[in-house]
C-alpha positions as CSV (number, residue, x, y, z in Angstrom):
1,M,26.9,3.1,13.4
2,I,25.0,2.3,10.2
3,V,23.3,-1.0,9.7
4,L,22.6,-1.9,6.0
5,V,19.4,-3.9,5.9
6,D,19.2,-6.6,3.3
7,Y,16.4,-6.0,0.7
8,N,14.1,-8.7,2.1
9,L,14.1,-7.4,5.7
10,N,12.5,-4.0,5.2
11,R,9.5,-4.9,7.3
12,Q,11.6,-6.4,10.1
13,A,13.9,-3.3,10.0
14,M,10.9,-1.1,10.7
15,L,10.0,-3.2,13.7
16,L,13.6,-3.2,14.9
17,S,13.9,0.5,14.5
18,G,10.7,1.0,16.4
19,S,12.0,-1.1,19.3
20,L,15.3,0.9,19.3
21,V,13.3,4.1,19.7
22,A,10.7,2.8,22.1
23,G,13.3,1.1,24.3
24,G,15.3,4.3,24.6
25,W,18.3,2.8,22.9
26,A,18.3,5.6,20.3
27,D,19.1,8.0,23.1
28,L,22.1,5.9,24.2
29,I,23.7,4.8,21.0
30,S,23.7,6.1,17.4
31,L,22.5,3.1,15.5
32,R,20.7,3.8,12.2
33,L,19.2,1.1,9.9
34,V,19.2,1.9,6.2
35,T,17.7,0.1,3.3
36,F,19.3,-0.9,0.0
37,K,17.1,1.7,-1.7
38,A,18.3,4.5,0.6
39,V,21.9,3.8,-0.3
40,G,21.3,3.1,-4.0
41,L,21.8,-0.6,-4.1
42,S,19.4,-2.7,-6.2
43,A,17.5,-5.6,-4.7
44,D,19.2,-7.9,-7.1
45,S,22.7,-6.9,-6.1
46,T,25.0,-9.9,-5.8
47,D,26.3,-11.0,-2.4
48,C,29.8,-9.8,-3.5
49,V,28.6,-6.3,-4.3
50,V,26.6,-6.1,-1.0
51,W,29.6,-7.3,1.0
52,Q,32.0,-4.9,-0.7
53,F,29.6,-2.0,-0.3
54,A,29.1,-2.7,3.4
55,Q,32.8,-3.0,4.0
56,A,33.8,0.1,2.0
57,N,31.2,2.1,3.9
58,R,32.0,0.6,7.3
59,M,28.5,-0.7,7.8
60,L,27.2,-3.8,9.5
61,L,25.0,-5.9,7.2
62,L,21.8,-7.3,8.6
63,T,20.6,-10.2,6.5
64,A,18.6,-13.4,6.7
65,N,19.0,-15.4,3.5
66,R,22.4,-14.8,2.0
67,N,23.7,-18.3,1.5
68,A,26.8,-20.4,0.7
69,K,25.8,-21.4,-2.8
70,G,28.2,-20.5,-5.6
71,E,31.4,-18.5,-6.1
72,D,29.6,-15.2,-5.5
73,S,27.8,-16.3,-2.3
74,L,28.2,-14.3,0.8
75,E,29.9,-17.2,2.6
76,Q,32.4,-17.5,-0.2
77,V,33.1,-13.8,-0.4
78,M,33.7,-13.7,3.4
79,R,36.1,-16.7,3.1
80,E,38.1,-14.9,0.4
81,E,37.9,-11.3,1.5
82,N,37.4,-11.2,5.3
83,L,40.1,-9.4,7.2
84,S,40.7,-8.9,10.9
85,S,39.3,-5.4,10.3
86,S,36.2,-6.5,8.4
87,F,32.8,-5.6,9.8
88,P,30.7,-8.7,10.7
89,I,27.6,-9.8,8.9
90,I,24.7,-10.1,11.2
91,T,22.1,-12.8,10.4
92,I,18.7,-12.9,11.9
93,A,18.2,-16.6,12.7
94,D,14.5,-16.5,12.3
95,P,13.3,-13.4,10.5
96,D,9.6,-14.3,10.8
97,R,9.9,-14.2,14.6
98,V,10.8,-10.5,14.5
99,N,7.0,-10.0,14.7
100,E,7.2,-11.4,18.3
101,Y,7.9,-8.8,20.9
102,D,10.3,-10.9,23.0
103,Y,12.3,-12.2,20.0
104,R,12.5,-8.7,18.5
105,E,13.8,-7.3,21.8
106,Q,16.4,-10.0,22.0
107,C,17.5,-9.1,18.5
108,V,17.7,-5.4,19.3
109,E,19.7,-6.1,22.5
110,R,22.2,-8.3,20.6
111,L,22.5,-5.8,17.8
112,I,23.2,-3.0,20.4
113,E,25.8,-5.3,22.1
114,I,27.6,-5.9,18.8
115,A,27.6,-2.2,17.9
116,I,28.9,-1.2,21.3
117,D,31.6,-3.9,21.3
118,L,32.3,-3.8,17.6
119,Q,36.1,-4.0,18.0
120,D,35.6,-7.4,19.6
121,Y,33.7,-8.6,16.5
122,L,35.8,-7.3,13.7
123,G,36.9,-10.1,11.4
124,S,34.5,-12.6,12.9
125,G,32.6,-13.1,9.6
126,R,29.0,-14.0,10.4
127,L,27.2,-13.4,13.7
128,F,23.7,-14.8,14.4
129,I,21.1,-12.9,16.4
130,P,19.4,-13.1,18.8
């Protein structure tokens, strides 16, 4: 399972990846966090482009700030394009708290749960973690 990390969460992604490895989760489930840069997306990609890229490549999208403003907003794109087979968008409720060990571990556990039970979450739109 690949998780596309929104451009503004690179630091948090490093912390989450570290927790995946340190907690032994990487031995149990194949879950890889990738950056926009790694997949060739620019930081100024529109919400529509990001959504379509994630869906076309069957990736979860981990975000914090994609909003509901405008016709090209992530919320609007989900309303128009979300299907029962669409991968959910995972939103960290408080990205600043990823620095806190307990909060980060809760995020990792929820992310693992979603990845393991992905079939139960297809088409759900947005999921908040932890």
